[in-house]
C-alpha positions as CSV (number, residue, x, y, z in Angstrom):
1,X,143.6,89.7,128.2
2,X,144.7,89.4,131.8
3,X,142.4,91.2,134.3
4,X,142.4,91.4,138.0
5,X,139.3,92.0,140.1
6,X,138.9,92.8,143.8
7,X,135.8,91.4,145.6
8,X,134.5,91.1,149.1
9,X,132.0,92.7,151.5
10,X,131.7,96.4,151.1
11,X,130.8,96.9,154.8
12,X,132.6,95.5,157.8
13,X,131.9,96.1,161.5
14,X,134.6,97.5,163.7
15,X,136.7,94.9,165.5
16,X,136.0,92.3,162.9
17,X,138.1,91.0,160.1
18,X,138.2,92.6,156.6
19,X,138.6,90.0,154.0
20,X,139.1,90.6,150.3
21,X,139.8,88.5,147.2
22,X,141.8,89.4,144.1
23,X,140.9,87.1,141.3
24,X,143.1,86.9,138.2
25,X,141.3,86.3,134.9
26,X,142.8,85.4,131.5
27,X,145.0,82.5,132.5
28,X,146.8,81.0,135.5
29,X,149.7,82.9,136.8
30,X,150.6,80.6,139.6
31,X,153.4,79.0,137.5
32,X,154.9,82.4,136.7
33,X,157.0,84.7,138.6
34,X,154.9,87.5,140.1
35,X,154.3,90.0,142.8
36,X,150.7,90.5,143.9
37,X,150.5,93.8,145.8
38,X,147.7,95.1,147.9
39,X,147.2,98.9,148.3
40,X,144.5,101.0,149.8
41,X,143.4,104.6,149.6
42,X,141.3,106.2,152.4
43,X,138.9,108.8,151.3
44,X,140.7,112.1,150.6
45,X,144.1,110.5,151.3
46,X,146.9,109.1,149.3
47,X,147.6,105.6,148.1
48,X,149.1,103.3,150.7
49,X,151.0,100.2,149.9
50,X,150.0,97.4,152.2
51,X,152.1,94.4,151.1
52,X,153.0,91.9,148.5
53,X,152.6,88.2,148.0
54,X,155.4,86.8,145.8
55,X,155.5,83.7,143.7
56,X,158.6,82.4,145.5
57,X,156.6,82.4,148.8
58,X,157.9,85.7,150.1
59,X,155.4,88.0,151.8
60,X,156.3,91.6,152.5
61,X,154.1,93.8,154.7
62,X,154.0,97.5,155.4
63,X,155.3,97.7,159.0
64,X,152.5,100.0,159.9
65,X,149.9,97.3,159.2
66,X,151.9,94.1,159.5
67,X,150.5,93.1,162.9
68,X,147.0,93.1,161.5
69,X,147.5,92.0,157.9
70,X,147.8,88.6,156.3
71,X,147.9,87.4,152.8
72,X,147.3,84.1,151.2
73,X,146.6,82.5,147.8
74,X,144.2,80.0,146.3
75,X,146.0,78.4,143.4
76,X,142.9,76.5,142.2
77,X,140.9,79.6,141.9
78,X,143.8,81.7,140.6
79,X,143.1,84.1,143.4
80,X,144.7,85.9,146.3
81,X,143.2,87.0,149.6
82,X,143.9,89.8,152.0
83,X,142.8,89.9,155.6
84,X,142.9,92.8,158.0
85,X,142.0,92.0,161.6
86,X,140.6,94.3,164.3
87,X,139.5,96.9,161.9
88,X,138.4,100.4,162.8
89,X,136.8,103.1,160.8
90,X,140.3,104.3,159.9
91,X,140.5,101.2,157.7
92,X,137.8,102.5,155.5
93,X,139.3,102.8,152.0
94,X,139.3,101.7,148.5
95,X,141.4,98.6,148.3
96,X,143.3,97.7,145.2
97,X,145.3,94.7,144.0
98,X,148.1,95.1,141.6
99,X,149.7,92.2,139.9
100,X,153.2,92.4,138.5
101,X,153.9,89.2,136.5
102,X,157.0,88.2,134.6
103,X,156.4,87.3,130.9
104,X,160.0,86.8,129.8
105,X,163.3,86.8,131.6
106,X,163.5,90.6,131.3
107,X,159.8,91.7,130.8
108,X,157.4,92.4,133.6
109,X,153.8,93.4,133.1
110,X,151.5,95.3,135.5
111,X,147.8,94.7,135.9
112,X,145.6,96.8,138.3
113,X,142.2,96.1,139.6
114,X,139.6,98.8,139.6
115,X,139.5,98.8,143.4
116,X,136.7,98.1,145.8
117,X,135.4,100.4,148.6
118,X,135.3,98.9,152.0
119,X,133.6,100.8,154.7
120,X,134.1,100.0,158.4
121,X,131.2,100.9,160.6
122,X,131.7,101.8,164.3
């Protein structure tokens, strides 16, 4: 029932800010324990973990991107946002959100978005 969907502009100019939204469908998870992860995969390269946004308020970033990356949430929309500033063509990638949500005291369930391609133009 639960689905996650990435959305946002598919084309961003270099030096500008990349902004994406991950919307959760199928019910609110804001009252649950969860980890919302962002990952990206540049063309022809591997999957890179960018960071997580936890229900307890903790945010954990990949040190390689931390200086340019920020995450936030919109509880009313059951959505999460990712921003990457000062982008370059090297930020071109398919971006994914991955939700890990606690259903019981011992059970965690994973939901992956299908990903969205963001191209950074020079």
